C-alpha positions as CSV (number, residue, x, y, z in Angstrom):
1,M,-59.3,190.2,171.5
2,I,-59.3,186.7,170.3
3,T,-61.5,185.8,167.3
4,W,-62.6,182.2,167.2
5,Q,-63.4,179.8,164.4
6,A,-65.5,176.7,164.8
7,G,-63.9,173.3,164.2
8,S,-64.4,169.6,165.0
9,V,-62.2,166.7,166.0
10,V,-61.7,164.3,163.1
11,K,-59.2,162.0,164.7
12,K,-58.0,161.1,168.2
13,Q,-55.0,158.9,169.1
14,Q,-54.1,157.9,172.6
15,W,-50.4,157.0,172.9
16,H,-50.3,156.5,176.7
17,D,-52.5,156.8,179.7
18,D,-52.4,160.6,179.6
19,L,-50.9,161.3,176.2
20,Y,-52.9,162.1,173.1
21,T,-52.8,163.6,169.6
22,I,-56.0,165.0,168.2
23,T,-56.6,166.2,164.6
24,I,-58.9,169.2,164.1
25,K,-60.8,170.3,161.0
26,T,-61.5,174.0,160.8
27,D,-61.1,177.0,158.4
28,P,-57.5,177.3,157.1
29,L,-55.2,178.8,159.7
30,P,-52.2,180.8,158.6
31,F,-49.1,180.0,160.7
32,K,-45.4,179.3,160.6
33,A,-44.1,175.8,161.4
34,G,-43.2,175.9,165.1
35,Q,-46.0,178.2,166.2
36,F,-48.9,177.6,168.5
37,A,-52.6,178.4,168.5
38,N,-55.2,178.8,171.2
39,I,-57.6,175.9,171.4
40,G,-61.0,176.4,173.0
41,I,-63.7,174.2,174.5
42,E,-67.1,175.2,175.8
43,S,-67.6,174.3,179.4
44,V,-70.2,175.1,182.1
45,D,-68.2,178.2,182.8
46,G,-68.1,179.3,179.2
47,L,-65.3,179.0,176.7
48,V,-62.0,177.9,178.2
49,Y,-58.8,177.8,176.2
50,R,-55.1,177.2,176.2
51,P,-52.2,177.5,173.7
52,Y,-51.0,174.4,172.0
53,S,-48.2,173.9,169.5
54,L,-49.3,172.8,166.0
55,V,-47.7,169.6,164.8
56,N,-49.0,169.7,161.2
57,T,-47.3,171.7,158.5
58,P,-48.7,175.1,157.4
59,T,-49.7,173.5,154.1
60,N,-52.0,171.0,155.8
61,D,-55.4,172.3,156.6
62,L,-56.0,169.7,159.3
63,L,-54.5,170.9,162.6
64,E,-52.7,168.4,164.8
65,V,-52.2,168.9,168.5
66,H,-50.1,166.7,170.8
67,F,-50.8,167.0,174.5
68,N,-50.8,165.3,177.8
69,T,-53.4,165.6,180.5
70,V,-52.8,167.2,183.9
71,S,-55.3,165.8,186.4
72,S,-55.4,169.0,188.4
73,G,-55.7,171.1,185.2
74,R,-58.8,172.9,184.1
75,F,-58.4,172.4,180.4
76,S,-56.4,169.3,179.4
77,P,-58.9,166.8,181.0
78,L,-61.7,168.4,178.9
79,L,-59.5,168.1,175.8
80,A,-58.9,164.4,176.5
81,Q,-62.6,163.8,176.8
82,L,-63.3,164.9,173.3
83,D,-64.0,162.3,170.6
84,V,-64.3,162.3,166.8
85,D,-67.0,164.9,165.8
86,S,-66.7,166.8,169.0
87,P,-66.9,170.6,168.5
88,I,-63.8,172.6,169.3
89,S,-62.8,176.2,168.7
90,V,-59.5,177.5,167.3
91,A,-58.2,181.1,167.5
92,N,-57.7,182.6,164.0
93,R,-54.2,183.8,164.8
94,A,-51.2,181.7,165.7
95,G,-48.2,182.9,167.7
96,G,-44.7,182.0,168.8
97,L,-41.1,182.6,167.8
98,L,-39.8,179.0,167.7
99,T,-39.6,179.4,163.9
100,L,-36.9,179.1,161.2
101,D,-37.1,182.8,160.3
102,Q,-35.8,183.5,163.8
103,V,-32.6,181.5,163.2
104,P,-29.6,183.8,162.2
105,E,-28.6,183.2,158.6
106,E,-25.0,182.2,159.4
107,R,-26.1,179.2,161.5
108,N,-26.0,175.9,159.5
109,E,-26.5,173.3,162.2
110,L,-29.8,173.2,164.0
111,W,-30.4,171.4,167.3
112,F,-33.9,170.5,168.4
113,C,-34.1,169.5,172.1
114,A,-37.5,168.4,173.5
115,T,-39.0,166.8,176.5
116,G,-42.4,165.1,176.2
117,T,-44.9,167.0,174.2
118,G,-42.3,169.6,173.5
119,I,-41.5,167.7,170.4
120,G,-44.6,169.0,168.7
121,P,-43.3,172.2,167.1
122,F,-40.2,170.4,165.9
123,I,-42.2,167.8,164.1
124,S,-44.0,170.5,162.3
125,I,-40.7,172.0,161.1
126,L,-39.2,168.7,160.1
127,R,-42.3,167.8,158.0
128,G,-41.6,170.9,155.8
129,D,-39.0,171.4,153.1
130,E,-37.3,174.6,154.3
131,V,-35.3,173.0,157.1
132,W,-33.8,170.4,154.8
133,Q,-32.9,172.9,152.2
134,R,-31.3,175.4,154.6
135,F,-29.3,173.4,157.2
136,N,-26.3,171.1,156.7
137,K,-27.0,169.2,159.9
138,I,-30.2,168.7,161.9
139,I,-30.0,167.1,165.3
140,V,-33.0,166.0,167.4
141,C,-32.7,165.1,171.1
142,Y,-36.0,163.8,172.3
143,A,-36.6,162.7,175.9
144,T,-39.5,160.9,177.5
145,K,-39.9,158.9,180.7
146,T,-41.1,155.7,179.0
147,A,-41.0,154.2,175.4
148,S,-44.8,154.5,175.0
149,E,-44.6,158.2,175.6
150,M,-42.2,158.7,172.7
151,A,-45.0,159.2,170.3
152,Y,-43.1,160.4,167.2
153,Y,-40.2,157.9,167.5
154,D,-41.0,156.0,164.3
155,E,-41.4,159.2,162.3
156,L,-38.0,160.5,163.5
157,N,-36.3,157.2,163.0
158,N,-37.5,157.1,159.4
159,L,-35.9,160.5,158.8
160,K,-32.5,158.9,159.7
161,M,-33.0,156.6,156.8
162,Q,-34.3,159.3,154.5
163,Y,-31.5,161.8,155.3
164,P,-28.6,159.7,156.6
165,E,-25.9,162.4,156.2
166,Q,-28.0,165.3,157.3
167,F,-30.1,164.1,160.2
168,R,-29.1,162.8,163.6
169,F,-31.6,161.5,166.2
170,A,-30.8,160.9,169.8
171,P,-33.8,159.3,171.7
172,F,-33.5,159.5,175.5
173,I,-35.8,157.3,177.7
174,T,-35.2,158.1,181.4
175,R,-37.2,155.5,183.3
176,E,-36.7,152.4,181.1
177,A,-33.8,150.6,179.5
178,V,-34.9,150.3,175.8
179,K,-33.0,149.0,172.9
180,D,-31.5,151.7,170.6
181,T,-32.2,154.5,173.1
182,L,-30.2,156.2,175.8
183,N,-31.2,155.6,179.4
184,T,-30.3,159.0,180.8
185,R,-31.2,162.7,180.4
186,F,-29.7,164.5,177.5
187,T,-28.6,167.3,179.8
188,T,-26.4,164.8,181.5
189,H,-25.1,163.5,178.2
190,L,-24.3,167.0,177.0
191,E,-22.5,168.0,180.3
192,S,-20.4,164.8,180.2
193,R,-19.4,165.7,176.5
194,E,-20.8,162.3,175.4
195,L,-23.7,163.8,173.3
196,E,-21.6,165.4,170.6
197,P,-19.7,162.3,169.5
198,F,-23.0,160.3,169.7
199,V,-24.6,162.6,167.1
200,D,-21.3,163.2,165.3
201,T,-21.7,166.9,165.6
202,A,-19.6,169.4,167.6
203,I,-21.3,172.4,169.2
204,D,-19.8,175.6,167.7
205,V,-20.7,179.2,168.5
206,N,-20.4,180.1,164.8
207,S,-22.6,177.3,163.3
208,S,-24.9,175.9,166.0
209,H,-28.4,177.1,166.9
210,F,-30.5,175.4,169.5
211,M,-34.3,175.3,169.9
212,L,-35.4,174.0,173.3
213,C,-39.0,173.1,174.1
214,G,-40.6,171.3,177.0
215,S,-40.0,171.4,180.8
216,S,-38.6,174.4,182.6
217,A,-36.0,172.2,184.3
218,M,-34.6,170.9,181.0
219,I,-34.6,174.4,179.5
220,N,-32.9,176.0,182.5
221,D,-30.3,173.2,182.7
222,M,-29.6,173.2,178.9
223,T,-29.3,177.0,178.8
224,E,-26.8,177.0,181.7
225,I,-24.7,174.3,180.1
226,L,-24.7,175.9,176.7
227,E,-23.9,179.4,178.1
228,Q,-20.9,177.8,179.7
229,R,-19.9,176.7,176.2
230,G,-20.1,180.3,174.9
231,L,-23.6,180.2,173.5
232,R,-26.2,182.8,174.5
233,R,-30.0,183.3,174.6
234,H,-31.6,184.4,171.3
235,S,-34.0,187.3,171.0
236,R,-35.2,189.5,168.1
237,Q,-33.2,192.4,169.4
238,E,-30.0,190.4,170.2
239,P,-29.6,187.4,167.9
240,G,-28.0,184.5,169.8
241,H,-27.9,180.7,169.8
242,I,-30.7,179.5,172.1
243,A,-34.4,179.8,171.4
244,I,-36.8,178.5,174.1
245,E,-40.4,177.7,174.7
246,K,-41.4,176.4,178.1
247,Y,-44.4,174.1,178.5
248,F,-44.4,173.8,182.3
């Protein structure tokens, strides 16, 4: 049974027509970077809720949620209607296995591959210290349809300057030609063997670990391509190379 704690919206940012980030103040929530929490809103039918990845670090008591609205959805339009000071509920337990403690110790190159709002859990991890202390190379492949939907572009680009030897960023914008981005899907770039030289990192079964978050189509395609390269799905029972979290 879910136990809820009361909260309120303290900040709301609209990136695009249907793309938002809200910041929530509530009681401190214990979680690991990369996890999600159930977010609830009172409606005429009672409390409705959905799981959302947390973008903030575990040391930040303000919760950050990055989401897009689905017009036919029951929950996301309600979430988008909230404004500063609106009440909101947060479950007191987080979940999810897209976390660094699930990465086998022998892996020293970490790939984050995200479409759309799937970037959220990876931003949480990148804002912490552990990932930079543990991995020799960190690669982010981030794909959106348009430039205005690439909400965390500036933050990721700044990491390139902060960690020039350790960090690689490959932004993909599929429906616009935008300077300093790639106008294709990263699955296409990976399959054609163009991605690895672009990020100056070769995929290797001994050193590479992938975290995939976003659309089912991307995750299915990436998994198939990576399995052809000798990588396998990761689970607690059978450690592998590919951890996934599907958003839709």
